[in-house]
C-alpha positions in Angstrom: 27.2 -7.8 -0.9 24.6 -5.0 -1.4 22.6 -6.7 -4.1 19.2 -7.7 -2.8 18.1 -11.3 -3.5 14.4 -11.0 -4.3 13.9 -14.7 -3.4 15.3 -14.0 0.1 13.2 -10.8 0.7 10.2 -11.4 3.0 7.1 -12.2 0.8 3.7 -11.4 2.1 0.5 -12.4 0.4 -2.8 -10.8 1.4 -3.3 -8.2 4.1 -3.7 -7.7 7.8 -7.0 -5.9 7.4 -9.8 -7.3 9.5 -12.6 -9.2 7.7 -14.4 -8.2 5.5 -11.9 -5.5 4.5 -9.2 -8.1 3.7 -11.0 -9.6 0.7 -10.0 -7.1 -2.0 -6.3 -7.5 -1.1 -6.3 -11.3 -0.6 -4.2 -12.0 -3.7 -1.8 -9.0 -3.6 1.9 -10.0 -3.0 4.5 -7.8 -1.5 8.3 -8.4 -1.3 9.9 -6.2 1.4 13.0 -4.9 -0.4 13.7 -2.2 2.1 13.7 -4.6 4.9 16.0 -7.0 3.0 18.5 -4.1 2.6 18.2 -3.2 6.3 16.6 0.2 5.6 14.9 1.9 8.6 14.0 5.4 7.5 11.9 4.5 4.5 10.2 1.3 3.1 10.5 -0.1 -0.3 8.2 -2.9 -1.6 7.8 -4.7 -4.8 4.0 -5.2 -5.2 2.4 -7.6 -7.5 -1.3 -7.1 -8.1 -3.1 -9.9 -9.7 -6.2 -9.2 -11.9 -9.0 -7.9 -9.6 -6.6 -7.2 -6.6 -6.3 -3.9 -4.8 -3.1 -2.5 -3.3 -5.0 -1.6 -0.1 -8.2 -0.1 1.1 -8.4 3.6 0.1 -6.4 5.4 2.7 -4.1 8.4 3.6 -1.3 8.8 6.1 -0.9 11.6 8.7 2.9 11.4 8.9 4.2 9.3 6.0 4.8 10.3 2.4 4.2 7.6 -0.3 5.3 7.1 -3.9 4.4 4.4 -6.4 5.9 3.6 -9.8 4.2 1.1 -12.2 6.9 -1.2 -13.6 4.6 -3.6 -15.6 1.0 -3.7 -16.4 -1.8 -1.2 -15.8 -3.7 -0.1 -12.6 -6.4 2.3 -11.8 -5.4 5.0 -9.2 -8.5 5.8 -7.2 -8.6 8.9 -5.1 -11.3 11.1 -3.5 -11.4 13.3 -6.6 -11.0 10.9 -9.5 -9.9 7.7 -11.1 -6.8 7.7 -13.3 -5.1 5.0 -15.3 -1.4 4.3 -14.5 0.6 2.3 -17.0 4.2 1.0 -17.0 6.5 4.0 -16.5 3.8 6.1 -14.7 4.2 7.2 -11.1 2.3 9.0 -8.4 3.0 10.5 -5.0 1.0 11.2 -1.9 2.1 13.8 0.7 1.6 13.0 4.3 -1.2 14.8 6.0 -3.3 15.4 2.9 -6.7 13.7 3.5 -7.2 12.4 0.0 -7.6 8.6 0.3 -6.0 6.6 -2.5 -5.3 3.1 -3.6 -4.6 1.1 -6.8 -6.9 -1.4 -8.4 -5.9 -3.9 -11.0 -8.9 -4.0 -13.4 -6.9 -5.5 -16.2 -6.6 -9.2 -17.1 -2.9 -9.5 -16.4 -0.6 -8.9 -13.4 0.7 -5.5 -12.6 4.1 -4.9 -10.8 4.5 -1.7 -8.8 7.4 -0.3 -6.8 6.2 1.3 -3.5 8.3 3.7 -1.5 7.2 5.3 1.7 8.4 7.0 4.9 8.6 5.0 8.1 7.3 6.8 11.2 4.9 4.4 12.8 5.1 6.2 16.2 3.6 9.4 14.7 1.6 8.0 11.8 -2.1 7.2 11.8 -3.7 5.8 8.7 -7.3 6.8 7.9 -9.5 4.7 5.7 -12.4 7.0 4.6 -14.6 4.4 3.0 -14.7 1.9 5.9 -14.7 1.7 9.7 -11.0 1.4 10.1 -8.0 3.4 11.4 -4.5 2.0 11.7 -3.1 3.4 15.0 0.5 2.4 14.8 1.5 0.3 17.8 -2.2 0.1 18.7 -2.9 -1.8 15.4 -6.3 -1.8 13.6 -9.0 0.3 15.3 -12.6 1.1 14.7 -13.3 4.8 14.0 -14.5 5.2 17.6 -11.0 4.1 18.8 -11.9 0.5 20.0 -9.7 -2.4 18.8 -10.7 -5.0 16.3 
């Protein structure tokens, strides 16, 4: 069968960010749909953002494109340039290598459901977090901006 059983997809609540950067993402919930389908070239996640939760720290990828589509609710897309409301049916994309950090914040009083799709190239990709002392270095994991490990 090809149908993905959402209940069987790996569910992850919170984040792997080091403290104190994990706090804003503590209540986010992701279901790894791409992994459940055995996909290896791109990832697909179903993200639930509870009121007050962030999708991530503001970031950008050096080698991975990203795409988000709001299925239910409303979130605020925060980028370097602006803030923009995204509602059910709205989508946004982020090209690899463009240093415009972005993330979603749920500032509403109800859950938001978002489909996330992104390339998978962890050997080449670095993730920069412009607002905080954090870089994700692929196999090297979470690093300080000076390159030392957390």
